[in-house]
Each structure stands twice: as C-alpha cells, then as structure tokens.
C-alpha positions in Angstrom: 133.7 -134.7 24.9 133.5 -131.0 24.3 130.2 -129.6 25.5 129.8 -127.4 22.4 129.9 -130.3 19.9 126.4 -131.1 18.7 124.9 -127.7 19.5 123.0 -125.7 16.9 123.6 -121.9 17.2 120.6 -119.8 16.4 119.0 -122.9 15.0 121.3 -122.7 12.0 124.9 -123.4 12.7 125.5 -127.0 13.9 128.9 -127.6 15.6 130.5 -130.9 14.5 134.1 -131.0 15.8 136.8 -129.0 17.5 139.6 -128.1 15.1 141.7 -125.5 16.9 142.3 -123.8 20.3 143.6 -120.3 20.7 144.3 -117.9 23.5 140.9 -116.2 23.3 138.7 -118.5 21.3 138.2 -122.1 20.3 137.5 -122.9 16.6 135.0 -125.6 15.5 134.0 -127.1 12.3 130.3 -126.9 11.6 127.5 -126.9 9.0 125.3 -124.1 8.0 122.0 -126.0 7.7 120.3 -123.2 5.8 123.0 -122.9 3.1 124.1 -126.6 3.4 127.8 -125.8 3.5 130.7 -126.4 5.8 131.8 -123.5 7.9 134.2 -122.7 10.8 132.8 -121.3 14.0 135.0 -119.3 16.5 133.6 -119.2 20.0 134.9 -116.8 22.6 136.3 -118.2 25.8 134.5 -117.6 29.0 137.0 -115.1 30.5 136.5 -112.8 27.5 132.8 -113.3 27.2 132.2 -112.1 30.8 133.6 -108.6 30.1 131.0 -106.2 28.9 133.5 -103.6 27.6 135.4 -106.3 25.7 132.2 -107.6 24.1 131.1 -104.1 23.1 134.3 -103.5 21.2 134.4 -107.0 19.9 130.9 -106.7 18.4 131.8 -103.4 16.7 135.1 -104.6 15.3 133.6 -107.9 14.2 130.9 -106.2 12.2 133.4 -103.8 10.6 135.7 -106.7 9.6 132.7 -108.6 8.2 132.6 -106.1 5.3 136.1 -107.1 4.2 135.9 -109.0 0.9 139.1 -110.2 -0.7 140.3 -113.5 -2.1 143.2 -113.7 0.4 141.1 -112.9 3.5 139.0 -115.5 5.3 135.4 -114.5 4.8 133.3 -113.6 7.9 129.7 -114.8 7.3 128.0 -113.9 10.5 128.5 -112.8 14.1 126.3 -113.9 17.0 125.9 -112.6 20.5 123.8 -113.7 23.4 124.1 -113.8 27.2 125.6 -117.3 27.0 127.7 -117.5 23.9 129.5 -115.2 21.4 130.7 -116.5 18.1 131.9 -115.7 14.6 130.9 -117.8 11.6 133.5 -117.8 8.9 134.8 -119.6 5.8 136.1 -123.1 6.4 139.6 -123.6 5.1 140.6 -127.2 4.2 144.3 -126.7 4.5 147.2 -126.0 6.9 148.7 -123.0 8.6 151.8 -121.3 7.1 153.5 -122.1 10.4 153.0 -125.8 9.8 154.3 -125.5 6.2 157.4 -123.6 7.3 158.1 -126.2 10.1 157.8 -128.9 7.5 160.0 -127.2 4.8 162.5 -125.5 7.1 163.8 -123.2 4.4 161.6 -122.1 1.5 162.7 -121.2 -2.0 162.6 -117.5 -2.7 159.9 -118.0 -5.4 157.6 -119.8 -3.0 158.2 -117.2 -0.2 157.5 -114.3 -2.6 154.4 -116.1 -3.8 153.0 -116.3 -0.3 154.1 -112.8 0.8 152.5 -111.0 -2.1 149.2 -112.6 -1.3 149.5 -111.6 2.3 150.4 -108.0 1.3 147.4 -107.8 -1.0 145.1 -108.9 1.8 146.7 -106.3 4.1 146.4 -103.5 1.5 142.7 -104.3 1.1 142.2 -104.1 4.9 144.4 -101.0 5.5 142.5 -99.1 2.8 139.4 -99.6 4.9 141.1 -98.5 8.2 141.5 -102.0 9.6 145.0 -103.0 11.0 145.6 -106.7 11.7 148.1 -106.2 14.6 148.9 -109.9 14.9 150.4 -111.0 11.6 152.2 -114.4 12.1 152.4 -117.7 10.3 149.8 -119.2 12.7 147.2 -116.7 11.4 147.9 -117.5 7.7 146.0 -120.4 6.2 147.1 -122.2 3.0 145.2 -124.3 0.5 146.9 -127.2 -1.3 147.2 -125.1 -4.4 149.3 -122.4 -2.6 146.5 -119.9 -2.1 146.9 -117.9 1.0 144.1 -116.8 3.4 144.7 -114.3 6.2 142.5 -114.6 9.2 141.8 -113.0 12.6 141.9 -109.3 11.4 141.7 -107.0 14.4 140.7 -109.7 16.9 144.0 -109.9 18.8 143.8 -106.1 19.4 141.1 -106.7 22.0 142.9 -109.5 23.8 145.9 -107.2 24.3 143.7 -104.3 25.5 141.9 -106.3 28.1 143.8 -105.3 31.2 147.1 -107.1 30.4 150.6 -105.9 31.0 153.1 -105.3 28.3 154.7 -108.6 29.0 151.4 -110.5 28.7 150.7 -108.7 25.5 153.9 -109.9 23.9 153.5 -113.6 24.7 152.4 -115.7 21.8 153.1 -113.1 19.1 156.4 -111.7 20.3 158.5 -113.2 17.5 156.7 -111.0 14.9 155.9 -108.0 17.0 156.9 -104.5 15.7 159.1 -102.3 17.8 156.4 -99.7 18.3 153.9 -102.4 19.3 156.5 -103.8 21.8 156.8 -100.3 23.3 153.0 -100.0 23.6 152.9 -97.1 21.1 150.1 -96.5 18.6 150.3 -99.0 15.8 149.2 -98.6 12.2 149.6 -100.3 8.8 153.4 -100.1 9.0 153.3 -102.4 12.1 151.8 -105.1 9.9 154.5 -104.5 7.3 157.2 -105.1 9.9 155.6 -108.5 10.8 155.5 -109.5 7.1 159.3 -108.7 6.9 159.9 -111.0 9.9 157.9 -113.8 8.2 159.8 -113.4 4.9 163.1 -113.5 6.9 162.0 -116.7 8.6 160.8 -118.3 5.4 164.1 -117.7 3.6 166.5 -118.4 6.4 164.7 -121.1 8.4 165.1 -119.1 11.6 163.5 -116.1 13.3 165.7 -112.9 13.5 165.3 -112.7 17.3 164.8 -115.8 19.4 165.4 -116.7 23.1 163.5 -118.6 25.8 162.3 -115.3 27.3 159.5 -113.4 25.5 160.4 -110.1 27.2 164.0 -110.4 25.9 162.7 -111.0 22.4 160.5 -107.9 22.6 163.5 -105.9 23.8 165.5 -107.2 20.8 162.8 -106.0 18.4 163.0 -102.6 19.9 166.8 -102.2 20.0 168.7 -105.0 18.2 169.6 -105.2 14.5 169.0 -108.6 12.9 171.7 -110.5 11.1 171.6 -110.0 7.4 169.6 -112.8 5.8 172.3 -113.6 3.2 174.8 -114.3 5.9 172.5 -117.2 7.0 171.4 -118.3 3.5 173.7 -117.0 0.7 171.2 -118.2 -2.0 168.8 -115.4 -1.1 168.9 -112.8 -4.0 170.4 -109.5 -3.0 167.4 -107.4 -4.0 165.1 -109.7 -1.9 167.4 -109.2 1.1 167.1 -105.4 0.6 163.3 -105.7 0.6 163.4 -107.7 3.9 165.7 -105.1 5.5 163.5 -102.2 4.4 160.4 -103.9 5.8 162.1 -104.6 9.1 163.3 -101.0 9.8 163.0 -100.0 13.5 161.6 -96.6 12.7 158.1 -96.9 11.1 159.0 -93.8 9.0 161.9 -95.7 7.4 159.8 -98.7 6.4 157.6 -99.3 3.4 154.7 -96.9 4.1 152.1 -99.2 2.5 151.7 -102.8 1.6 151.5 -101.8 -2.1 154.9 -100.1 -1.9 156.4 -103.4 -0.8 154.5 -105.3 -3.6 155.9 -102.8 -6.2 159.5 -103.5 -5.1 158.9 -107.3 -5.3 157.4 -106.9 -8.8 160.5 -104.9 -9.8 162.8 -107.6 -8.4 160.8 -110.3 -10.3 161.1 -108.3 -13.5 164.8 -107.6 -13.0 166.7 -109.9 -10.6 169.7 -107.6 -10.8 167.9 -104.5 -9.6 169.3 -102.6 -6.6 167.2 -100.6 -4.2 169.9 -99.1 -2.0 168.3 -100.0 1.3 171.6 -101.6 2.6 174.9 -99.8 2.9 177.4 -102.6 2.5 180.7 -100.8 3.3 181.8 -98.1 5.5 183.4 -97.4 8.9 182.3 -97.0 12.5 184.0 -95.6 15.5 184.1 -98.3 18.3 186.1 -98.0 21.6 188.2 -95.1 20.3 189.3 -97.1 17.2 188.0 -96.9 13.7 186.8 -100.3 12.4 186.7 -100.8 8.6 184.5 -103.4 7.2 182.9 -104.6 4.0 180.4 -107.4 3.3 182.4 -108.5 0.3 185.9 -109.5 1.5 185.4 -110.3 5.2 185.7 -113.9 6.4 182.6 -115.8 7.5 182.5 -116.9 11.2 180.1 -119.3 12.8 177.2 -117.4 14.3 176.8 -117.6 18.1 173.5 -119.0 19.5 171.0 -116.1 19.4 169.9 -116.8 23.0 173.4 -115.5 24.1 172.9 -112.0 22.6 173.4 -109.0 24.8 171.0 -106.1 24.5 173.4 -103.3 23.5 174.2 -102.3 20.0 174.3 -105.3 17.8 175.5 -106.1 14.3 173.2 -106.1 11.3 172.2 -103.7 8.6 171.5 -100.0 8.4 169.8 -97.8 5.8 172.0 -95.4 3.8 169.9 -92.4 4.9 169.9 -93.1 8.6 173.3 -91.6 9.3 175.0 -95.0 9.9 178.0 -95.8 7.9 177.4 -99.3 6.9 177.0 -102.8 8.2 177.8 -102.5 11.9 180.2 -104.9 13.6 178.8 -106.9 16.4 180.0 -106.5 20.0 179.5 -109.7 22.0 176.4 -110.8 20.1 175.3 -113.5 17.8 173.6 -111.0 15.5 176.6 -110.5 13.3 179.1 -112.8 11.8 181.6 -110.1 11.2 183.7 -108.6 14.0 187.0 -107.9 12.3 189.2 -104.9 13.1 192.8 -104.0 12.2 195.6 -104.6 14.7 195.9 -101.9 17.3 199.5 -101.3 16.2 198.3 -100.3 12.7 198.1 -96.6 13.5 201.6 -96.5 15.2 203.1 -98.3 12.2 201.8 -95.7 9.9 203.1 -92.9 12.0 206.7 -94.4 11.9 206.7 -94.9 8.1 205.4 -91.4 7.3 208.7 -89.4 7.6 210.5 -92.0 5.4 207.8 -91.9 2.6 206.8 -88.7 0.9 203.2 -88.7 -0.3 202.6 -88.1 -4.1 199.1 -87.0 -3.3 199.7 -83.2 -3.3 201.7 -83.1 -6.6 199.1 -85.3 -8.4 196.2 -83.2 -7.1 197.9 -80.0 -8.3 198.5 -81.5 -11.7 194.9 -82.7 -12.0 193.6 -79.2 -10.9 195.6 -77.5 -13.6 194.3 -79.8 -16.3 190.7 -79.3 -15.1 191.1 -75.5 -15.2 192.5 -75.7 -18.8 189.7 -77.9 -20.0 187.1 -75.6 -18.4 188.6 -72.5 -20.0 188.6 -74.2 -23.4 185.0 -75.4 -23.0 183.8 -71.9 -22.0 185.7 -70.2 -24.8 184.2 -72.7 -27.3 180.7 -72.2 -25.9 181.0 -68.4 -26.0 182.3 -68.5 -29.6 179.4 -70.7 -30.6 176.9 -68.3 -29.1 178.3 -65.2 -30.7 178.9 -66.8 -34.1 175.3 -68.2 -34.2 176.6 -71.8 -34.4 174.1 -74.6 -33.5 174.6 -78.2 -32.7 173.3 -80.8 -35.2 170.9 -82.2 -32.6 169.5 -78.8 -31.6 166.1 -79.7 -32.9 166.0 -82.7 -30.5 164.4 -82.2 -27.1 163.4 -84.3 -24.1 160.1 -86.2 -24.3 157.6 -84.7 -21.9 155.4 -86.7 -19.5 151.9 -86.8 -21.1 150.4 -89.3 -18.6 147.6 -87.7 -16.7 147.1 -84.9 -19.2 143.9 -84.4 -21.2 144.5 -85.5 -24.7 143.3 -82.3 -26.3 145.3 -80.2 -23.8 148.4 -82.3 -24.7 147.9 -81.5 -28.4 147.8 -77.8 -27.6 150.7 -77.9 -25.2 153.1 -79.8 -27.5 152.4 -78.8 -31.1 155.9 -80.0 -32.2 154.8 -83.6 -31.5 152.5 -85.7 -33.6 150.4 -87.2 -30.8 148.2 -90.1 -32.0 145.7 -92.3 -30.1 146.9 -95.9 -30.2 144.0 -97.2 -28.1 141.2 -96.2 -25.7 140.5 -98.3 -22.6 138.7 -98.1 -19.3 141.0 -97.0 -16.5 141.1 -95.2 -13.1 141.8 -91.9 -14.8 139.0 -89.6 -16.0 137.7 -89.8 -19.5 140.0 -88.4 -22.2 143.1 -88.5 -19.9 146.3 -90.1 -21.2 147.4 -93.1 -19.2 150.2 -94.5 -21.3 152.8 -93.3 -23.9 155.1 -95.3 -26.1 158.1 -93.0 -25.8 159.4 -92.8 -22.2 159.7 -89.4 -20.5 163.2 -87.9 -21.0 164.0 -89.7 -24.2 165.2 -87.5 -27.1 162.5 -86.7 -29.7 162.5 -84.5 -32.8 159.9 -82.1 -34.1 157.1 -83.9 -35.8 157.9 -87.3 -34.2 154.9 -89.6 -33.8 154.0 -90.4 -30.2 151.5 -93.1 -29.6 149.3 -92.7 -26.5 146.5 -94.6 -24.8 143.5 -92.6 -23.7 141.1 -93.4 -20.9 137.4 -94.0 -21.4 136.9 -93.3 -17.7 136.1 -95.8 -15.0 134.2 -98.8 -16.2 130.8 -99.0 -14.6 128.7 -102.0 -13.6 125.0 -102.3 -12.8 124.0 -103.0 -9.2 122.3 -106.4 -9.3 118.7 -106.6 -8.1 119.0 -108.7 -4.9 115.8 -107.8 -3.2 114.1 -110.8 -1.7 117.5 -112.6 -1.6 119.0 -114.0 1.6 121.6 -111.5 2.7 124.5 -113.9 2.3 123.5 -114.8 -1.3 122.9 -111.1 -2.0 126.4 -110.3 -0.7 128.0 -112.9 -3.0 126.1 -111.6 -6.0 127.2 -108.1 -5.4 130.8 -109.0 -4.8 130.8 -111.1 -8.0 130.3 -107.7 -9.8 133.4 -106.3 -8.0 131.3 -104.3 -5.5 131.9 -103.8 -1.8 129.0 -104.7 0.5 127.8 -103.2 3.8 124.8 -104.7 5.6 122.3 -102.6 7.4 119.8 -104.5 9.6 116.3 -103.0 10.2 113.0 -104.2 11.4 110.6 -104.7 8.5 107.2 -106.5 8.8 106.9 -107.0 5.0 110.0 -109.2 4.7 111.1 -112.2 6.5 114.1 -112.1 8.8 117.6 -112.0 7.0 115.9 -111.2 3.6 117.1 -108.1 1.6 114.4 -105.5 1.1 116.4 -102.6 -0.4 119.8 -101.5 -1.6 121.6 -98.2 -1.9 122.4 -97.4 -4.7 119.2 -98.9 -6.1 119.0 -102.0 -8.3 120.3 -101.6 -11.9 121.9 -98.3 -11.1 125.4 -97.9 -12.7 128.3 -97.6 -10.4 132.1 -97.8 -10.5 133.7 -101.2 -9.6 134.8 -101.1 -6.0 131.9 -99.0 -4.9 130.2 -99.8 -1.6 126.5 -101.0 -1.8 124.5 -100.6 1.4 122.3 -103.7 1.7 119.2 -103.4 3.9 118.4 -106.7 5.6 115.1 -107.4 7.4 115.1 -108.3 11.1 111.5 -109.2 10.9 108.6 -107.4 12.6 110.4 -107.1 15.9 110.7 -103.6 17.0 112.3 -103.6 20.5 113.0 -100.3 22.2 116.6 -99.1 22.3 118.2 -96.2 24.2 120.1 -94.0 21.8 123.8 -93.4 22.4 125.8 -90.2 21.8 127.8 -90.7 18.6 128.9 -87.0 18.1 132.6 -86.9 17.7 132.9 -90.6 16.7 133.4 -92.0 13.3 130.4 -92.9 11.1 131.7 -96.4 10.7 131.3 -97.1 14.4 127.8 -95.6 14.3 126.8 -97.8 11.4 128.1 -100.9 13.1 126.2 -100.2 16.3 123.0 -99.2 14.5 123.3 -102.3 12.4 123.4 -104.4 15.6 120.3 -102.6 16.9 118.6 -102.8 13.5 118.2 -99.0 13.4 118.4 -97.4 9.9 121.2 -94.9 9.2 121.1 -91.9 6.8 124.2 -89.8 6.3 124.3 -86.1 5.4 127.8 -84.7 4.6 128.9 -81.3 5.7 132.2 -79.4 5.3 134.1 -79.2 8.6 137.7 -79.1 9.7 137.1 -82.2 11.8 138.6 -85.5 10.5 136.7 -87.0 7.5 133.9 -89.3 8.7 133.5 -87.6 12.1 129.9 -87.3 13.2 129.0 -83.6 13.9 125.3 -84.0 14.7 122.7 -86.7 15.1 118.9 -86.4 14.6 118.0 -88.5 17.7 119.4 -87.2 21.0 121.4 -89.4 23.4 119.2 -91.3 25.8 116.0 -91.1 23.8 114.1 -94.4 23.5 113.7 -95.5 19.8 112.6 -98.7 18.1 114.5 -100.8 15.6 112.3 -99.7 12.7 113.4 -96.0 13.0 116.1 -94.2 11.1 118.7 -91.8 12.6 120.3 -89.1 10.5 124.0 -88.4 11.1 125.6 -85.2 9.9 129.2 -86.2 9.0 132.3 -84.2 8.3 133.8 -84.2 4.8 137.2 -83.3 6.3 137.2 -80.0 4.2 137.3 -76.7 6.1 133.9 -74.9 5.6 133.9 -71.9 3.3 131.9 -68.8 3.9 131.8 -65.0 4.1 132.4 -62.7 7.1 130.9 -59.1 6.7 133.0 -56.5 8.6 132.2 -52.7 8.8 135.2 -50.4 9.2 134.8 -46.8 10.4 137.4 -44.5 8.9 138.5 -41.5 11.1 136.6 -38.2 10.5 139.7 -36.3 9.4 140.9 -39.1 7.0 141.3 -38.6 3.3 142.4 -40.5 0.2 141.8 -43.9 -1.5 142.5 -47.2 0.2 142.2 -51.0 0.0 141.8 -53.4 2.9 143.4 -56.9 2.6 142.9 -60.0 4.7 145.9 -62.4 5.5 145.5 -65.9 6.8 148.8 -67.5 8.0 150.7 -64.9 6.1 148.9 -65.6 2.8 146.6 -63.0 1.3 143.0 -64.4 1.0 141.1 -61.2 0.2 141.5 -57.7 -1.1 138.7 -55.2 -1.2 137.8 -52.9 -4.0 138.9 -49.2 -3.7 137.5 -47.4 -0.6 137.4 -43.6 -0.6 137.6 -41.9 2.8 136.4 -38.7 1.1 133.2 -40.4 -0.1 132.3 -42.4 3.0 133.6 -43.0 6.5 131.6 -46.3 6.9 132.9 -49.1 4.7 131.5 -52.7 4.5 134.1 -55.4 3.7 133.1 -59.0 2.9 136.0 -61.4 3.6 135.7 -64.9 2.0 137.7 -67.7 3.5 137.8 -71.2 5.0 137.7 -72.4 8.6 135.8 -72.0 11.8 138.3 -70.4 14.2 140.8 -68.7 12.0 143.1 -65.8 13.0 142.9 -63.2 10.2 145.0 -60.0 10.0 143.5 -57.0 8.1 145.9 -54.6 6.4 145.2 -51.0 5.2 147.0 -49.8 2.0 147.1 -46.1 1.0 146.9 -46.2 -2.8 148.5 -42.7 -3.2 151.8 -43.7 -1.6 151.5 -47.6 -1.3 152.2 -47.4 2.5 150.6 -50.2 4.5 149.8 -50.9 8.1 147.9 -53.6 10.0 144.5 -52.5 11.1 143.9 -55.4 13.5 143.7 -59.1 14.1 140.3 -60.9 14.2 139.1 -64.4 14.9 136.7 -65.5 12.1 134.2 -68.3 11.8 133.6 -68.5 8.0 131.0 -71.3 8.5 128.7 -69.1 10.6 129.8 -65.7 9.1 130.9 -64.3 12.5 134.0 -62.7 13.9 135.5 -61.3 17.1 138.2 -58.7 17.6 141.5 -59.8 19.0 143.2 -56.4 18.6 142.4 -53.3 16.6 143.8 -49.7 16.1 142.4 -48.0 13.0 143.5 -44.6 14.0 147.2 -45.6 14.3 147.0 -47.4 10.9 145.8 -44.2 9.2 148.6 -42.2 10.9 151.3 -44.6 9.7 150.0 -44.6 6.0 149.8 -40.8 6.1 146.0 -40.8 5.6 145.0 -37.7 7.6 144.1 -34.2 6.1 147.0 -31.8 6.5 146.6 -28.2 7.8 146.3 -25.4 5.2 148.9 -23.0 6.9 152.5 -24.3 7.0 153.6 -25.4 10.5 157.1 -23.6 10.1 155.4 -20.1 10.3 154.2 -20.8 13.8 157.6 -21.9 15.1 159.9 -19.3 13.5 158.7 -15.7 14.3 161.1 -13.4 12.2 159.4 -12.5 9.0 162.6 -11.7 7.0 164.2 -15.1 7.4 160.9 -16.6 6.2 161.4 -15.1 2.7 164.2 -17.4 1.5 162.3 -20.4 2.9 159.2 -19.5 0.9 161.4 -19.2 -2.2 163.1 -22.6 -1.7 161.2 -24.4 -4.5 162.6 -21.8 -7.0 166.1 -22.8 -6.0 165.5 -26.1 -7.8 165.7 -24.1 -11.1 169.2 -22.5 -10.8 169.5 -21.5 -14.5 166.5 -19.2 -14.7 167.5 -17.5 -11.4 171.1 -16.9 -12.7 169.8 -15.4 -15.9 167.4 -13.1 -14.0 170.3 -12.0 -11.8 172.4 -11.2 -14.9 169.6 -9.1 -16.3 169.5 -7.1 -13.1 173.2 -6.4 -13.2 174.6 -9.3 -11.1 175.0 -7.1 -8.0 173.2 -9.4 -5.5 176.4 -11.1 -4.2 177.9 -7.8 -3.3 174.7 -6.6 -1.6 174.6 -9.9 0.5 178.2 -9.4 1.5 
C-alpha cells in the first residue's frame, strides 16, 4: 500500500487513493476536511524534492499559476512546502484525459475536435495574457468531463522538470510528439510554442495519427525541427479544407509564421464555422520545384493517391508536405524517399527532348496573339483617356458622383464623427457597455467601403464605457471562499499572506481595492490573508532588476506585505528599480516592503544647458536638439549682440540619450552642428561627447566682418581700385549710358 494514503497534510488535506503517476509527481484523490469537498493532491517525487534550486523555482511558479482563474483551467487551491513533502492541492476532475478519449475514438469528427480545441485555446489565451506559458501541451494534460468540458492542467510545471540538469534528449522524452521546433532546439519558448502543440493535437484528432512518429524520441524531435508533415486531408479527405489550413498555419516551423496568439487561431476557427467555404490562403496547392536538375510539376487536385509509407521509415532530409505562400516555396513539395508525402510524380525524363524535337516543326502562335492583344489594349486605353479628358473639360459628371465610400466610424467619438462627416445622418441605434471608452462608436450598420449618398442614415452603437462591478466585502472570509466570491463577480484574485494577530490564520483581513469600491470586470483584487500572529524573522533578498510578480510571490510565501510605487523608466514594465528594505536585512513577516517598479515608459524631464557664444559673434540664432534624427526641441531666438551667455532648456525622454545640438543663423538660414551630448532627462544632467561652437559660428557666417575691405590690402595700385569701387554702379547700365551721352560719348575713344 502507498505510504501516503491515509495521511492528512497540514491537518486539512486527507489523502484517500492514488489516481495517477507522472514523471515528476504522483496524483492522489483526497478530501479537504475544512471545506468538506473532494480534491486532487499532486505530490512531488523525492528526486525533485531534494533539489533546493528546483523547489525555489517550483514555489514561485506554483504561486503565480495559482492566480489563474478560467473555466477551462484546473483550479489550484493551495500549495504546501515542508522539509519532508511538497504538494499542490487542486480541483478534482471526475473524467478522463483527452488522450484516453482519442485512443477510444481513433478519429474525431471535426465538430468535436473544434469544440475541444477552442476550449484549450481559450485557456491558453488566459494564461498567456498573464505571462504564463504551458510548454507541455499534450492530450495527457487535458482533462475532459462527460459533458465535453475541457480542463487544462499542469501549467508551467513541466518547465522545471526539463530545466533540472537534463540533456536535450531527456527533455524530449514523454512530450516529444507535441514539442515545438524551437523547444526541440533548446531555444527560448513563448506562447507560439503552445500554439504549435495545439496544431499537432488537432492534426491527431482529425487524422487518427501523429504527424511524426517513430520508436526513437530523438528522431521525432529532429522531424519536428526539419520535416514537413503530410497534409491532413491526404489521410482523411473528410476534413474541411479551411480546417486543414488552420492546422497547417498552427504547425509552421518558424514561430513568426504561425498564429501569434491563441485568440488569432480562435478567430480563424470562428470564421470557418460561420462560413465553411472560407479560404485563408495558408496552403499553396500548386506550383513547381527544382529537384535533381529537373522541374517537377504538381497539383493537389489531379495527382493520383499512393499508399503512404510507414512513418518510421522516413529519412531526415527535405520531405513532402505543405508550405505557406509567403515563404518563398512554390507549393506542395514532393517527397523524396519519405512517408511524409503521398505524391511523388514527375514527368518522363524524355519530355524535354521531345519538346525540343517538335519545336522546329510547329510555329508558336503566341507572338502574333500577344501583338494583337497589345494593339487592342492600347486602342481601348486611348479611347478611355480621351473620354475622360472630354468629360473633365466639358464639366460632365457621372450619375453616381454624389455617392462615396462609407468611412469607418468604429473607434471614433460620436460627436467627432458628426463633425467629421456632415454629409451623413449618423443616428444612435443603441448604447451599451463595451471595452471602448464612453461615447465611442463600436458598431455601424453600413460596412466600411460600401457606397453611400449624402444624407443617408447610418445607425451606430455607442459605448457607455466599461461596465463596473463593486468589490464584494470578503473580510473575515476564509481565503478560498473569498476568492470564489470575487471571481464570481468577474474579478481576478491575487493573495498576499501577512502576519496579523487580530485575525485567525487563512482569514481575509483586507482587500485592495477596498470593499464596495467600483472596478472594471477583469481587474485584479489583492486579497490580504492572515498568517496568524507568527512573525518569524526573514532575511531580505535583492529583487532589484527582477519582475514585481516574482517579488510578490516570494513575499507572499514569507507573509511579508508588498506595496508598489510606479516610476517611469526605460526598463521593461514591471521591473523593480528600488526596494525599501535592503538585501540581507532581517525582517519579520508582519512588515511591508515598498518596491519602486518601472512603467516601461522612458522618463521625461528637462536638461538645462548654457552656451557661450564667441566674443566677436553677431546676429540672431536658434539652437535645436535632435534625437535619432528627429527634432525634439527648438529654442526661442537668441541674440549674440544682446548676450554671449545663453541658457537652453531641452525637454525629452530617456536616461542615456545621444542628442545633437544644431545652430541656425536666422539671417541666412545656414545651419551647423554645435556638438553631441549624452543626456539623462530623468536626472536633468548631461555630458559632452563632442563640441565645437567656434567652428559652428564660422560655418553659419556668424562673426563680425572688418570695416575696411580686404581687397585694399592685397592690391596696392590706387588707379585700378577705382573701377572696382564703382562695380556696384555697373549693375545699372542704362543710367551710366545716359550720363555718357550727356558728356559727349567720348569715353570709349579715351580708353582706347
């Protein structure tokens, strides 16, 4: 008999029977004697429980996952840690795994498959929005009720099993059939990795087989990285074409080519359900490819079907399958010695020679036909242009000239829409709560681009803003009951555990926002839970540079209160910039630590700079600041004749920004860079990278010129200077000529 059966964890969770065994934990059925309900208890295996680093990460992740609240995610009720046992208390599911269901049904109808997948995607979207990636989506981790409701479990848990000193081969075993290419390579994984796994599951549900399958897990991992799966409809022709395209798009090798979010995949599924004939264009079904020096022509429409080869016989070179239209591939690629494609048809090698022999005997009609078509097109174009020009000059108008394209009003303020489109009679059909701000239009009855006429009535729906709910008063509630009451109002819950001598352990003593305060549905309510009067001493960690979520989780485990102050910073949003209690300081569980957290927005501020104009400078100027080639500041007019010392206050964003300052002479519009400076707008300081003010004034012609002309010093003879001094008068030839005529017109003879 299992030694854990019959135990009561923390005096509350009684273990009754073993219901499942996994690679890193065993799952038991149990009873919560406090709440008197059936629960599931996952207990870590000994090899994982003995690793302090694993336990630390496991605690943090488990606490973070505990805040997930979605109808398609198995609820986490509690997490317990001690020297002897580590466990997770979660919702008990009286059902079977999706793996068991698939094995029983073999091939699912597309309606059932879509029903399951949409629920899985909704669960993933909820988790991804909160920064949690599953990383181990597979039918074994999907639970199913008898009514078809899906519950996803084990969020984020498998991540730690794979990080705990295992090789790439070890990591793949057990989940390799659903692993994403980037995960198989050991690259960083994100939400798109989960989407790939969902695509694999949908493929399996509709075809009855996995896209890649051999007896060697490493070989399967290699296939995920390099091989292209056989198109699902080649295995099961009953699969609707749009659904096949959705599978293909979800299973793209490059994460950038896949659905970027779970919601994007849901939208395509909804489009397919609304219109079974829709086409997404994710599969190019005809084309050509150069193979072994020959061009192979293929089409998924007219090619004969061959029996597929056993998948275990696949080679690991290029394989048949599908390709996206925008990847540069030219269509469905023929297989070479693989079971991944059922098409491998080429034309006879003599086909090219045969064409070459026939060409001299058969003159092509292509050139004459093309010439005739070109002439006709030119004639039509000339006629059209002539008609158009005639209409313009004669003032002719089309009958439908008063008709114009319907603009997109969605997202506009209703009153602004009235002002922007006075030709339309915009009327409010209804007002409803929505995600848009108050008075914003969120629906119009005439689609964008449709033809409308002046005065036509357009019905719109206008937002009343986000609907608000009151935070329930859950003080003196047990924290589990409090969480359920808050979630029933559509609110997210985050627990904060603190020592409090006035309230019993596990009882709520405060919430943030406070009880009865109005908030938007989906808002997170911080629930403060008492840890009793215990106030054990804790050594403070250094959280600077880490995310506030991690700090909240750890402080929650300690029972230390957390207060957040936000500050603009170019660090990633949520990054801790400062903490009120220094690293290593001894604190008690009833204390509160204040974290200064980045908003993710570059800080704004002003940097004061003083420029000293050269003593012999003159004129009126402006000084402009450029950041990454964009002007961010221009001073008012600065007069060198009035003051040589000029203060310039540059306003901008950032903490270590390279700013170029440019001088402009307003009399001639000449410009020159004064210098480059490194500016910290948060602190209002700067340092000089390079500067040459004197050169800038020289280039913009900003110095005082000498009174006496320079040519007098360089050309000594006085007589030749006379014509040069009279040069400006030569610009008026007519008066000079008249004067010469009055004097008798003898100057030319004298000069000769």
